[in-house]
C-alpha positions as CSV (number, residue, x, y, z in Angstrom):
1,M,-25.8,-166.2,6.2
2,S,-23.7,-169.2,5.2
3,K,-24.0,-172.5,7.1
4,K,-20.3,-173.3,7.3
5,L,-20.8,-175.2,10.6
6,E,-23.8,-177.2,9.6
7,G,-23.8,-180.5,11.4
8,K,-20.8,-179.6,13.6
9,I,-20.6,-179.9,17.3
10,A,-19.0,-176.9,19.2
11,V,-18.2,-176.2,22.9
12,V,-17.7,-172.6,24.1
13,T,-16.3,-172.3,27.6
14,G,-17.3,-169.1,29.3
15,G,-20.2,-168.9,26.8
16,S,-22.8,-167.2,29.0
17,A,-21.6,-163.6,28.4
18,G,-19.3,-161.3,26.5
19,I,-17.0,-162.7,23.8
20,G,-18.0,-166.3,24.5
21,L,-21.7,-165.5,24.1
22,G,-20.9,-163.7,20.8
23,I,-18.9,-166.8,19.6
24,A,-21.8,-169.1,20.6
25,K,-24.4,-167.0,18.8
26,R,-22.3,-167.0,15.6
27,F,-21.6,-170.7,15.7
28,A,-25.3,-171.4,16.1
29,Q,-26.1,-169.0,13.2
30,E,-23.6,-170.9,11.1
31,G,-25.5,-174.2,11.8
32,A,-23.5,-175.7,14.7
33,R,-24.9,-177.5,17.7
34,V,-23.4,-175.4,20.5
35,F,-22.8,-176.4,24.1
36,I,-21.9,-173.4,26.3
37,T,-20.4,-173.7,29.7
38,G,-20.3,-171.3,32.7
39,R,-20.3,-171.2,36.4
40,R,-23.7,-169.4,37.0
41,Q,-26.8,-171.3,35.9
42,S,-28.9,-168.1,35.8
43,E,-26.5,-166.5,33.3
44,L,-26.4,-169.7,31.2
45,D,-30.3,-169.7,31.1
46,K,-30.3,-166.1,29.8
47,A,-27.6,-167.0,27.2
48,I,-29.5,-170.0,25.9
49,A,-32.6,-167.9,25.5
50,S,-30.6,-165.3,23.4
51,I,-28.8,-167.9,21.3
52,G,-32.0,-169.7,20.3
53,R,-32.1,-173.1,18.7
54,N,-29.2,-175.7,18.6
55,A,-27.8,-174.5,21.9
56,S,-27.4,-176.3,25.3
57,A,-26.0,-175.1,28.6
58,I,-23.8,-177.1,30.9
59,Q,-23.1,-175.6,34.3
60,G,-19.5,-176.0,35.4
61,D,-16.2,-174.4,36.3
62,T,-13.3,-175.0,33.9
63,A,-10.9,-174.9,36.8
64,N,-12.6,-177.9,38.3
65,L,-11.5,-181.2,36.7
66,A,-14.6,-183.1,37.8
67,D,-16.8,-180.4,36.2
68,L,-14.7,-180.7,32.9
69,D,-15.2,-184.5,33.0
70,R,-18.9,-184.1,33.4
71,I,-19.1,-181.4,30.7
72,Y,-17.3,-183.5,28.1
73,A,-19.3,-186.7,29.1
74,T,-22.4,-184.7,28.4
75,V,-21.1,-183.5,25.0
76,K,-20.1,-187.1,24.1
77,A,-23.5,-188.4,25.2
78,Q,-25.5,-185.8,23.3
79,G,-23.1,-184.9,20.4
80,G,-20.9,-188.0,20.0
81,H,-17.8,-185.9,19.2
82,L,-16.4,-182.4,19.0
83,D,-15.6,-180.4,16.0
84,V,-14.8,-177.0,17.5
85,L,-13.6,-176.0,21.0
86,A,-13.6,-172.3,21.9
87,A,-11.7,-172.1,25.2
88,N,-12.9,-168.7,26.3
89,A,-13.6,-168.9,30.0
90,G,-11.5,-166.3,31.9
91,F,-11.4,-164.0,34.9
92,Y,-9.9,-160.6,35.4
93,E,-10.0,-158.4,38.5
94,P,-7.8,-155.3,38.7
95,G,-5.6,-154.7,41.7
96,T,-2.1,-153.5,42.6
97,L,0.7,-155.8,43.6
98,G,0.1,-154.9,47.2
99,E,-3.6,-155.8,47.0
100,I,-3.2,-159.3,45.6
101,T,-4.3,-162.0,48.0
102,E,-3.7,-165.7,47.9
103,A,-7.4,-166.2,47.1
104,H,-7.2,-163.7,44.2
105,F,-4.0,-165.4,42.9
106,D,-5.5,-168.9,43.1
107,K,-8.8,-167.8,41.4
108,T,-6.9,-166.0,38.6
109,F,-4.6,-168.8,37.8
110,N,-7.1,-171.6,38.3
111,I,-9.5,-170.1,35.8
112,N,-7.2,-168.5,33.3
113,V,-4.3,-171.0,33.2
114,R,-5.4,-174.3,34.8
115,G,-8.9,-174.0,33.3
116,L,-7.6,-173.3,29.8
117,L,-5.1,-176.1,29.8
118,F,-7.4,-178.8,31.1
119,A,-10.4,-177.6,29.0
120,V,-8.2,-178.4,25.9
121,Q,-6.6,-181.5,27.3
122,K,-9.8,-183.1,28.3
123,A,-11.4,-182.3,25.0
124,L,-8.7,-184.2,23.0
125,P,-10.4,-187.6,23.0
126,L,-13.6,-186.0,21.5
127,L,-11.9,-183.9,18.8
128,T,-12.3,-185.1,15.3
129,K,-9.7,-185.1,12.6
130,G,-9.7,-181.5,11.1
131,S,-11.3,-180.0,14.2
132,S,-10.5,-176.5,15.5
133,V,-9.3,-175.3,18.9
134,I,-9.8,-171.6,19.5
135,L,-8.1,-169.9,22.5
136,T,-9.3,-166.5,23.3
137,G,-7.4,-163.9,25.2
138,S,-7.3,-160.1,25.8
139,V,-5.2,-157.2,24.6
140,A,-5.1,-156.2,28.2
141,S,-2.0,-158.4,28.6
142,T,0.0,-156.1,26.4
143,F,-0.1,-153.1,28.6
144,T,-0.6,-152.1,32.3
145,R,-2.9,-149.5,33.6
146,R,-3.3,-147.7,36.9
147,R,-4.6,-150.1,39.6
148,T,-3.2,-153.1,37.9
149,S,0.0,-155.1,38.3
150,S,1.9,-157.2,35.9
151,F,0.5,-160.1,37.8
152,S,-3.0,-159.3,36.7
153,H,-1.9,-159.9,33.1
154,A,0.4,-162.8,33.7
155,P,-2.2,-165.5,32.8
156,K,-3.0,-163.7,29.5
157,R,0.7,-163.6,28.8
158,W,0.8,-167.3,29.5
159,L,-2.0,-167.6,26.9
160,R,0.4,-166.4,24.2
161,S,2.7,-169.4,25.1
162,A,-0.3,-171.6,25.1
163,L,-1.0,-170.5,21.5
164,W,2.3,-172.1,20.5
165,A,1.3,-175.3,22.3
166,S,-2.1,-175.2,20.5
167,R,-0.2,-175.4,17.2
168,Q,1.3,-178.6,18.4
169,V,-2.1,-179.9,19.3
170,A,-3.3,-179.1,15.7
171,V,-0.3,-181.0,14.3
172,L,-1.2,-184.0,16.5
173,I,-4.9,-183.8,15.5
174,R,-3.9,-183.7,11.8
175,R,-1.5,-186.5,12.2
176,F,-3.4,-188.9,14.4
177,G,-7.0,-187.8,14.1
178,R,-9.0,-188.8,17.1
179,T,-6.5,-191.2,18.6
180,L,-3.9,-188.9,20.0
181,P,-0.8,-190.3,21.8
């Protein structure tokens, strides 16, 4: 396997399971020093054991700004900068429109929208010139199934709009390097 990411520093939010864990494993295989984040320490511990060397876990919730500050302070202290951010943390729980509660709404939007936005925003000072920001989503936002409402997919649809915004972030990184306006 090539070592395209040799010497690079990567953060994968939601890196303890699923797509995020797969991304983290691949980054580590490619030579990156990988920091994974997640809300459950027990799942982070299992993930680190499966990733192997060059991986560290930082427990935190991307919807919590204090946790994001602590996550990036740890990355800065241990890695110095950031070459790759994979903003992958997400939440999905099916339900019909009549079943949606205020708590469900808040959890869905806090993780899938607020968490994504602030995970990228708070990473900006650490991103190096030429770095990559990867936003993951789901094809589930393109169709609706029984026991789901269009609300359930709204955050993923928002992600498509965020992809446009990420292009703007890329332009700023290329133009200004680490010192973004």
